[in-house]
C-alpha positions in Angstrom: 143.8 91.1 26.7 144.6 92.6 30.1 141.9 92.4 32.8 142.5 95.0 35.5 140.9 94.8 39.0 140.4 97.5 41.7 141.0 95.1 44.6 142.5 91.6 45.3 139.1 90.3 46.3 137.6 91.4 43.0 140.4 89.6 41.2 140.1 86.4 43.2 136.3 86.3 42.6 136.9 86.7 38.8 139.6 84.0 38.8 137.3 81.6 40.6 134.6 82.2 38.0 136.9 81.7 35.1 138.9 78.6 35.8 138.0 75.0 35.6 139.8 73.5 38.6 141.9 74.2 41.7 145.2 73.8 39.8 144.2 76.5 37.4 143.0 78.7 40.2 146.4 78.4 42.0 148.4 79.1 38.8 146.4 82.2 37.9 146.3 83.5 41.5 150.1 83.3 41.6 150.3 85.2 38.4 148.0 87.9 39.9 150.3 88.2 42.9 153.4 88.4 40.7 151.8 91.1 38.6 150.9 93.1 41.7 154.3 92.8 43.2 156.1 94.1 40.1 153.5 96.7 38.9 151.4 97.7 41.9 148.3 96.8 39.9 146.1 93.8 40.2 145.8 92.4 36.7 145.7 89.3 34.7 146.8 88.9 31.1 144.0 86.6 29.9 145.9 85.4 26.8 148.8 84.4 29.1 146.4 82.8 31.5 145.1 80.4 28.8 148.6 79.4 27.9 149.6 78.7 31.5 146.5 76.7 32.1 146.9 74.5 29.0 150.6 73.8 29.8 149.7 72.8 33.4 146.9 70.5 32.3 149.1 68.8 29.7 151.7 67.9 32.4 149.3 65.9 34.5 
């Protein structure tokens, strides 16, 4: 599912409320920035977010 935000601050607040730790926050924030650079829209693909977070946690 794609979650679209009006502003970067709105997106950052949402990310902070929906991750479990700082590593996850950084990973999702970077994805948000990447999406904005290439599309001009602040959005997070929540399905992709879960995959990235699980992969990062398993590496630790």
